[in-house]
C-alpha positions in Angstrom: 12.7 -45.4 13.9 9.4 -47.3 14.0 6.5 -46.1 12.0 3.7 -45.2 14.4 1.1 -43.9 12.0 0.2 -42.9 8.5 -0.2 -39.1 7.8 -3.6 -38.4 6.3 -6.4 -35.9 6.3 -3.9 -33.0 6.0 -4.9 -30.6 3.2 -2.6 -30.0 0.3 -1.2 -26.4 0.3 -2.9 -23.8 -1.9 -0.2 -23.3 -4.5 0.2 -22.9 -8.3 -3.2 -21.3 -8.9 -4.1 -18.0 -10.5 -5.0 -15.4 -8.0 -6.8 -13.2 -10.5 -8.8 -15.8 -12.4 -10.2 -17.3 -9.2 -11.1 -13.9 -7.6 -14.6 -13.5 -8.9 -15.5 -10.5 -6.8 -12.5 -8.6 -8.0 -13.2 -9.4 -11.6 -16.8 -8.2 -11.2 -15.7 -5.0 -9.4 -13.4 -4.3 -12.4 -16.2 -4.9 -14.9 -18.4 -2.4 -13.0 -15.8 0.3 -12.3 -13.7 0.0 -15.5 -15.8 -1.9 -18.1 -13.3 -1.4 -20.9 -10.2 -2.4 -18.9 -7.9 -5.0 -20.5 -7.2 -7.6 -17.9 -4.6 -9.7 -19.7 -1.8 -8.2 -17.5 -3.7 -9.1 -14.4 -4.3 -12.6 -15.6 -0.5 -13.0 -16.1 0.3 -11.4 -12.8 -2.2 -13.7 -11.0 -0.5 -16.8 -12.4 2.9 -15.5 -11.3 1.9 -14.6 -7.8 0.2 -17.9 -7.1 3.2 -19.9 -8.1 5.3 -22.0 -5.7 8.4 -20.1 -6.6 6.9 -16.7 -5.6 5.4 -18.1 -2.4 8.9 -19.3 -1.5 10.3 -15.8 -2.0 7.6 -14.4 0.2 8.4 -16.8 3.0 12.2 -16.3 2.8 11.9 -12.5 2.7 10.0 -12.7 6.0 12.3 -15.3 7.6 15.5 -13.6 6.7 14.6 -10.0 7.8 16.5 -6.8 6.9 19.8 -6.2 8.7 21.2 -2.7 9.4 24.9 -2.0 8.9 25.8 1.4 10.2 29.5 1.1 9.6 31.8 -0.8 7.4 34.7 -3.0 8.8 37.0 0.0 8.6 34.8 2.2 10.8 33.3 4.3 8.1 29.7 5.3 8.4 27.6 3.6 5.6 24.0 3.3 6.9 23.0 0.5 4.7 20.2 -2.1 5.1 20.9 -5.5 3.7 18.0 -7.6 2.4 17.7 -11.2 1.5 17.7 -11.9 -2.3 14.1 -12.9 -2.1 13.2 -9.4 -1.1 14.8 -8.1 -4.2 13.0 -10.8 -6.3 9.7 -9.6 -4.9 10.5 -5.9 -5.5 11.6 -6.7 -9.1 8.2 -8.4 -9.7 6.2 -5.5 -8.1 8.0 -2.8 -10.0 7.9 -4.8 -13.2 4.1 -5.1 -12.8 3.9 -1.3 -12.6 2.5 -1.1 -9.0 4.5 2.0 -8.2 4.6 5.3 -10.2 3.2 4.0 -13.5 -0.4 5.3 -13.2 0.9 8.9 -13.5 2.4 8.2 -16.9 0.3 5.2 -18.1 -1.8 5.0 -21.2 -4.6 2.9 -19.8 -8.1 4.5 -19.6 -8.2 3.4 -16.0 -4.6 3.3 -14.8 -5.4 3.7 -11.1 -8.0 0.9 -11.2 -5.6 -1.4 -13.1 -2.8 -0.6 -10.6 -5.2 -1.1 -7.6 -6.2 -4.6 -8.8 -2.5 -5.6 -9.2 -1.6 -4.1 -5.8 -4.4 -6.1 -4.2 -3.3 -9.3 -5.9 0.4 -8.7 -4.8 -0.7 -8.2 -1.3 -2.1 -11.7 -1.2 1.4 -13.0 -1.9 3.5 -10.6 0.3 2.4 -7.2 1.6 5.4 -5.8 3.5 7.6 -5.2 0.4 4.9 -3.0 -1.0 5.7 -0.2 1.4 8.3 1.5 -0.8 6.1 0.6 -3.8 3.1 2.4 -2.2 5.2 5.4 -1.2 6.6 5.8 -4.7 3.1 5.8 -6.0 2.0 8.5 -3.5 5.1 10.7 -3.7 5.3 10.9 -7.5 2.5 13.5 -8.0 3.5 15.5 -4.9 7.0 15.8 -6.4 5.6 18.0 -9.1 5.7 20.7 -6.5 9.4 21.0 -7.6 9.3 20.9 -11.4 13.1 20.6 -11.8 13.4 17.6 -9.6 10.3 16.0 -11.1 11.6 16.4 -14.6 14.7 14.3 -13.8 13.2 11.9 -11.3 9.6 11.4 -12.6 10.3 9.1 -15.6 12.5 6.8 -13.5 9.9 6.7 -10.7 7.6 5.1 -13.3 10.3 2.8 -14.8 9.5 -0.9 -14.7 13.1 -1.7 -13.8 14.2 -2.2 -10.2 17.7 -1.4 -9.1 18.6 -1.8 -5.4 22.0 -0.3 -5.6 22.7 2.8 -3.4 24.2 5.2 -6.0 23.5 8.5 -7.8 20.1 8.7 -9.4 21.5 9.4 -12.9 23.2 6.0 -13.0 20.1 4.0 -12.2 17.4 2.7 -14.6 14.6 3.0 -12.0 14.0 4.8 -8.7 11.9 4.4 -5.6 10.9 6.9 -2.9 10.0 6.8 0.8 8.6 9.2 3.3 9.6 10.6 6.7 6.9 12.5 8.4 6.4 11.6 12.1 8.7 12.3 15.0 8.9 11.0 18.6 6.9 13.8 20.2 4.1 14.2 17.7 3.1 11.0 15.8 0.1 12.0 13.7 0.4 15.6 14.9 3.1 16.5 12.5 2.7 20.2 13.4 4.7 19.3 16.5 7.7 18.4 14.4 11.0 19.9 15.5 13.3 19.1 12.6 14.8 22.4 11.4 15.4 23.4 7.8 17.9 26.2 7.2 18.3 27.8 3.8 21.6 26.8 2.1 21.5 28.4 -1.3 19.9 27.5 -4.6 20.9 25.4 -7.6 19.3 23.7 -10.6 16.8 22.0 -8.3 15.7 25.2 -6.7 15.8 26.3 -3.1 18.3 24.1 -1.1 18.2 23.6 2.6 20.2 21.9 5.4 18.0 19.7 7.6 18.8 18.8 11.2 16.6 16.6 13.4 15.1 13.2 13.5 12.3 10.9 12.2 10.7 8.3 14.4 9.3 6.3 11.5 11.4 6.4 8.3 10.1 3.6 6.1 12.2 1.8 3.6 15.5 3.6 4.3 17.1 2.1 1.2 14.9 4.1 -1.1 16.6 6.5 -3.5 14.9 9.6 -2.0 12.3 10.7 0.5 9.7 13.4 1.1 10.1 14.7 4.6 8.7 17.5 6.7 10.7 20.1 8.5 10.2 23.5 10.1 11.4 26.3 7.8 11.2 30.0 8.6 7.7 30.2 7.1 6.5 27.1 8.9 6.2 23.4 8.3 7.4 22.6 4.8 7.9 19.6 2.5 11.4 18.7 1.3 12.9 16.3 -1.3 15.8 14.4 0.4 17.9 12.0 -1.7 20.0 9.3 -0.2 22.9 10.0 -2.6 23.5 13.5 -3.7 23.9 14.5 -7.3 27.7 14.6 -6.9 27.7 11.0 -5.8 28.4 11.6 -2.1 26.0 10.1 0.5 23.6 12.5 2.3 23.9 13.1 6.0 21.2 10.6 7.0 22.2 8.4 9.9 20.0 5.3 10.4 19.9 4.8 14.1 18.1 1.4 14.2 15.4 -0.7 12.6 12.1 -1.1 14.2 11.3 -4.5 15.7 7.7 -4.7 14.5 4.8 -7.1 15.2 4.6 -7.9 11.5 5.7 -6.3 8.2 8.9 -8.2 8.7 10.3 -8.1 5.2 10.2 -4.3 5.1 12.7 -2.2 6.9 11.2 0.6 9.0 13.8 2.8 10.7 14.6 5.7 13.0 17.0 8.3 11.5 18.8 11.5 12.3 19.6 14.3 9.9 22.9 16.0 10.5 22.7 19.0 8.1 21.3 16.7 5.4 20.8 18.4 2.0 17.2 18.7 0.8 15.3 20.8 -1.7 12.0 22.5 -1.2 8.8 21.0 -2.7 6.0 23.4 -3.1 5.9 26.5 -1.1 7.6 27.1 2.2 5.1 26.7 5.1 2.7 24.6 2.9 4.0 21.2 4.1 0.6 20.0 5.4 -1.3 20.3 2.1 1.6 18.4 0.4 1.4 15.5 2.8 -2.4 15.4 2.7 -2.1 14.7 -1.1 0.3 11.9 -0.5 -1.7 10.5 2.4 -4.7 10.2 0.2 -2.9 7.8 -2.1 -1.3 5.7 0.7 -4.7 5.5 2.4 -6.1 4.0 -0.7 -3.3 1.4 -0.6 -4.2 0.6 3.0 -7.7 -0.3 2.0 -6.5 -2.2 -1.0 -3.9 -4.0 1.0 -6.3 -5.1 3.7 -8.7 -6.3 1.1 -6.0 -8.4 -0.4 -5.1 -9.9 2.9 -8.7 -10.7 3.6 -9.0 -12.5 0.3 -5.9 -14.5 0.8 -6.8 -15.6 4.3 -10.3 -16.5 3.1 -8.9 -18.5 0.2 -6.7 -20.5 2.5 -9.5 -21.1 4.9 -11.9 -22.2 2.1 -9.3 -24.5 0.5 -8.5 -26.1 3.9 -12.1 -26.6 4.8 -12.8 -28.2 1.4 -10.1 -30.9 2.0 -10.2 -31.4 5.7 -12.6 -34.0 7.2 -14.1 -33.8 10.7 -16.9 -35.7 12.3 -17.6 -37.7 9.2 -17.6 -35.1 6.4 -15.6 -32.2 4.9 -15.4 -29.2 7.2 -17.0 -27.0 4.5 -20.1 -29.1 4.7 -20.5 -28.6 8.5 -23.3 -26.0 9.1 -21.4 -23.9 11.6 -18.3 -23.8 9.4 -20.5 -22.9 6.4 -21.8 -19.9 8.4 -18.3 -18.7 9.4 -16.9 -19.0 5.9 -19.9 -17.4 4.2 -19.7 -14.5 6.6 -16.0 -14.0 5.8 -16.7 -14.3 2.1 -19.3 -11.5 2.4 -16.8 -9.3 4.3 -14.1 -9.9 1.7 -16.3 -9.2 -1.3 -17.6 -6.0 0.3 -14.1 -4.8 1.1 -13.0 -5.5 -2.5 -15.9 -3.7 -4.0 -15.3 -0.6 -1.9 -11.6 -0.4 -2.4 -11.8 -0.8 -6.2 -14.6 1.8 -6.3 -12.3 4.2 -4.4 -9.6 3.6 -7.0 -12.0 4.5 -9.8 -12.4 8.0 -8.2 -8.7 8.7 -8.8 -9.1 7.9 -12.5 -11.6 10.8 -13.0 -10.1 13.9 -11.2 -12.0 16.2 -13.5 -15.4 14.8 -12.5 -17.0 16.7 -9.6 -18.8 13.7 -8.2 -15.7 11.5 -8.4 -13.6 14.2 -6.6 -16.2 14.3 -3.8 -16.3 10.6 -3.5 -12.5 10.4 -3.4 -12.6 12.9 -0.5 -15.3 11.1 1.4 -14.5 7.4 0.7 -10.8 7.6 1.3 -11.1 7.9 5.1 -14.2 5.8 5.1 -12.6 2.9 3.3 -9.4 3.0 5.2 -11.2 3.2 8.5 -13.8 0.5 8.0 -11.9 -2.1 5.8 -8.7 -1.9 7.9 -10.6 -1.9 11.2 -12.3 -5.2 10.1 -9.0 -6.8 9.1 -7.6 -8.1 12.4 -10.9 -9.7 13.5 -11.2 -11.2 10.0 -7.7 -12.7 10.1 -8.3 -14.2 13.5 -11.5 -15.9 12.4 -9.9 -17.2 9.2 -7.0 -18.6 11.2 -9.3 -20.4 13.6 -10.8 -22.3 10.6 -7.5 -24.1 10.4 -7.2 -24.7 14.1 -3.7 -25.1 15.5 -2.2 -25.5 12.0 -3.1 -21.9 11.3 -1.3 -20.7 14.4 2.0 -22.3 13.4 4.6 -20.4 11.5 5.6 -23.2 9.2 4.8 -24.3 5.7 1.9 -23.1 3.5 -0.5 -22.7 6.3 2.0 -20.6 8.1 0.9 -17.8 5.8 -2.1 -17.4 8.1 0.1 -16.4 11.1 2.0 -13.9 8.8 -1.3 -12.4 7.7 -2.5 -12.1 11.3 0.6 -10.2 12.3 0.3 -8.0 9.3 -3.3 -7.0 9.6 -3.1 -4.3 12.3 -0.5 -2.3 10.3 -2.9 -0.8 7.7 -5.2 0.4 10.4 -2.4 2.3 12.1 -0.2 3.4 9.2 -1.0 6.8 7.6 -3.6 7.7 10.3 -5.3 5.4 12.8 -9.1 5.1 13.2 -9.7 8.4 15.0 -7.7 10.3 12.4 -9.8 8.8 9.6 -13.1 9.6 11.3 -12.0 13.2 11.8 -10.9 13.4 8.2 -14.4 12.3 7.2 -15.9 15.2 9.1 -13.6 17.6 7.3 -14.6 16.0 4.0 -18.2 16.6 4.7 -17.6 20.3 4.7 -16.2 20.3 1.2 -18.9 20.2 -1.5 -22.4 18.8 -1.3 -21.7 15.6 0.5 -25.4 14.8 0.9 -26.0 15.0 -2.8 -22.9 13.0 -3.6 -23.9 10.2 -1.3 -27.5 10.2 -2.6 -26.2 9.9 -6.2 -23.9 7.1 -5.2 -26.6 5.1 -3.5 -29.4 5.8 -5.9 -28.8 2.9 -8.4 -29.3 0.4 -5.5 -32.5 1.9 -4.2 -35.3 -0.7 -3.9 -32.9 -3.6 -3.8 -33.2 -4.2 -0.1 -35.4 -2.6 2.6 -32.5 -2.3 5.1 -30.4 -0.5 2.6 -33.2 1.9 1.8 -33.7 2.7 5.5 -30.0 3.5 6.0 -29.9 5.6 2.8 -33.0 7.5 4.1 -31.3 8.2 7.4 -27.8 9.2 6.3 -28.6 12.7 4.8 -29.8 14.1 8.1 -26.8 12.7 9.9 -24.4 14.1 7.3 -26.1 17.5 7.3 -25.8 17.6 11.1 -22.0 17.0 10.6 -21.8 14.6 13.5 -19.9 15.5 16.6 -16.4 14.1 16.9 -17.6 11.5 19.4 -20.0 10.1 16.8 -17.6 10.3 13.8 -16.5 6.6 13.9 -20.1 5.5 13.8 -20.9 7.7 10.9 -17.8 6.4 9.0 -18.9 2.8 9.7 -22.5 3.5 8.4 -21.3 5.3 5.3 -19.0 2.4 4.5 -21.7 -0.2 5.0 -24.2 1.8 2.8 -21.8 2.2 0.0 -20.6 -1.4 0.2 -24.2 -2.6 0.1 -25.0 -0.4 -2.9 -22.0 -1.6 -4.8 -22.8 -5.3 -4.1 -26.4 -4.6 -5.3 -24.9 -3.7 -8.7 -22.1 -6.3 -8.9 -22.9 -9.4 -6.9 -25.4 -12.2 -7.2 -28.7 -12.0 -5.1 -27.4 -14.5 -2.5 -24.5 -12.2 -1.6 -26.6 -9.0 -1.7 -29.4 -10.4 0.4 -27.1 -11.9 3.1 -24.9 -8.8 3.3 -27.9 -6.4 3.7 -29.7 -8.7 6.1 -26.7 -9.1 8.4 -24.8 -5.8 8.2 -27.8 -3.5 7.8 -30.8 -5.4 8.9 -29.5 -6.7 12.2 -29.8 -10.4 11.4 -26.3 -11.0 12.7 -24.5 -11.6 16.0 -21.3 -10.0 17.3 -18.9 -12.4 15.7 -18.3 -13.9 12.3 -20.3 -17.0 11.7 -23.6 -15.6 13.1 -25.4 -15.0 9.8 -29.2 -15.6 10.2 -31.0 -18.2 8.2 -34.5 -16.7 8.5 -34.3 -14.9 5.2 -33.1 -18.1 3.5 -29.3 -17.4 3.4 -27.9 -19.4 0.5 -24.6 -20.4 2.1 -23.6 -22.8 -0.7 -24.0 -20.1 -3.4 -21.9 -17.6 -1.4 -19.2 -20.2 -0.8 -19.1 -21.4 -4.3 -18.5 -17.8 -5.6 -15.6 -17.4 -3.2 -13.7 -20.6 -3.8 -10.1 -20.2 -4.9 -10.1 -23.3 -7.1 
């Protein structure tokens, strides 16, 4: 074949770099929220996750998606999901890094912040395999509602060893957990659940029940056990449902099919039916809602962390591409309009990181009244705002690469994968309206006005726009905004806290541009519309965000 042209001006892929060492905003957020935290583990994890080998595993786990086998070749029901070896390599790495149940047994002074930073870094590599990791993290403390089960399962839920085999828990070095809450007719309204729980005796694990019904979203069906909701005589209750029973037989959980999702391809989400499945009560009968609210708080933190990680990865790819790609006589990153777009994205990414890590800090101090209030308020706020910004962010970052970003091939194909993944965290564990309503509920618990004032106080005087918003928020909070205004209140609380955090952790160029745009109105309706009237230092913002 004749050679028609030489290939040039195509950027080298972003590979074999340290995700942690180059993430300045994350490192500064850690110094602020956990100043004594030892980050050696994060440095090592960042190097691993940025390697070509791990990037290959992430690609393969999404190309070769999970396959459901309901029966074996002899016609016996087996309900097994088969994964590509790269999925198991990624799970081994995530569990080995302690991103699941370890904060509940760890010795670090800031175990939730440490785990949050690792979770965010792993999301940059591959987010969808983190579904069972996140659910194990969230389910572990809730499982204490059944002391006997927790005594046997708790240590293995924090183990750093991953074992994908479907076998009895006592024969495994480590365990994972999933959840099954929603049903066809109810979605977020779990009170509409129809799955029935009938008492079936007692044993060493306490009150035992037989469950009959279905779950419309049953994520990671190859986990070792699940927390599910079902209607018991006293009302909606929480149950522990193992895949393999203590005697080694498989539980009566039939996997009907796997969901064909927009993104999140490496993770198996399923529909299941219970045919008299054996489960044990967790907590009190009729108290299922409080149990899942506790779990939901943890998974919502992970939604904010996950989207922040995806923002950082798409920004890093866009920055690296623009630094290498030439157009109209100079590198893209030197073109004024591209500078504006990339700097705007960098501000959004840093603000998301700051808020997500600040929320993780609240879980490290459950005995502190202020931190308890901030966990209650910032969990729905962070999930609502960060996740809501994700899809728009990913689209703009993809556009920085042009057509190459839209193609599902090679290193730049990661952009398409990120774009398909972004909507999930906004929907999973409560969409935007649910989060806004949860904020209104949180405002009724404790002195929310005083808590917000204390949170914003250190940043007072740093920027006039932040001071104006901080002055206006107390009256709006005290009025407990109507449901129709709840999303706007969630947005403004998020922006105020983000600005206050940046004022304490970021350089003046970042703080000034963020406050002038997000709070002061010197901004358009799309990324790349930062104003220059206040002397926006685009170069300083971009230099801080560079991945190498």
